[in-house]
C-alpha positions, 0 to 999 in steps of 0.5 A, spaced: 449 503 514 442 503 517 440 498 523 440 491 520 443 493 513 448 489 509 454 494 511 452 493 519 452 485 518 459 486 514 462 490 520 460 485 525 463 479 522 470 483 521 475 480 525 477 487 529 470 491 528 472 496 534 479 498 531 479 504 526 484 500 521 490 496 521 492 499 514 497 504 514 496 511 510 497 509 503 492 503 503 487 507 507 488 512 501 487 507 496 481 505 500 478 512 500 479 512 493 475 506 491 469 508 496 469 515 493 469 512 486 464 506 487 459 510 490 454 507 495 454 500 494 460 496 497 460 491 491 462 496 486 467 499 491 470 492 492 471 491 484 474 499 484 479 497 489 480 490 486 481 494 479 486 499 483 490 494 486 491 490 479 493 497 476 498 498 481 501 491 480 501 492 473 505 498 474 510 493 478 510 488 472 511 493 467 517 496 471 520 489 471 519 488 464 523 494 463 528 492 468 529 485 467 525 483 460 519 478 459 523 472 462 524 475 469 518 479 469 514 473 468 517 469 474 513 474 478 507 475 474 505 468 473 507 466 480 500 463 483 501 466 490 501 473 486 495 472 482 491 469 488 493 475 493 492 480 488 487 478 483 483 473 487 483 476 494 485 484 493 491 484 498 494 491 498 501 488 497 500 490 489 501 497 492 508 495 494 509 491 488 507 498 484 511 502 488 517 498 489 517 497 481 517 505 481 523 505 486 527 501 481 526 505 475 527 512 478 533 510 483 538 512 478 536 518 475 530 521 479 532 519 487 527 524 490 521 520 486 525 514 488 525 516 495 517 518 495 516 511 492 519 508 498 515 512 502 508 510 498 510 502 499 512 503 506 506 506 508 503 499 505 508 494 509 513 497 513 519 494 511 520 498 504 522 503 509 529 499 509 530 501 502 531 508 504 538 506 507 540 503 500 538 508 496 541 513 500 548 510 498 546 511 491 542 517 491 544 521 497 540 526 500 535 527 495 532 520 496 531 522 504 528 528 502 523 525 497 522 519 502 521 523 508 516 528 504 512 523 501 511 519 508 510 526 512 504 528 507 501 521 507 501 521 515 498 528 515 491 525 517 494 522 523 497 528 526 491 529 530 492 526 537 486 522 537 488 519 530 495 518 533 492 513 538 488 510 533 494 508 529 498 506 535 492 501 537 492 498 530 499 498 529 499 494 536 494 489 533 497 488 527 504 487 530 501 482 534 498 478 529 502 473 524 501 477 518 506 482 521 512 476 521 
């Protein structure tokens, strides 16, 4: 933004303004979509982002409803931490919830899509990549192909050496924080 603008002031108040992003590819893709859909104003972008995150969480809750019924799904959907983190704060964990819900729905019949959904979740928080190991036992190589294919597509913007260095710096910042553990 212009010198002295709200955007410039917001950037100066960030906890790591010198870093490009501490967010993995899926999160950055959703941020870019919110920025594109929200136009020039950061407030509209913020509400678009929150809407996208709520939509992702709704997909996860819908998957839970299909898998465990309303009583089981409500244990997650009405949990105060989930409500505060996603609806209140706009945390990207909602993307993991939605993607892992799709993994659970697709695992038995559509192993390629299950693997791809693991990659989407894994590029939000790294731990869902561990799900590939369990899914390979039930879905075989199609799970691996879907996971590696989707993970590679999402990581394509990092193929440039400078981008890889920025990703390494961001991962070091993230791995050195409390949030990582």
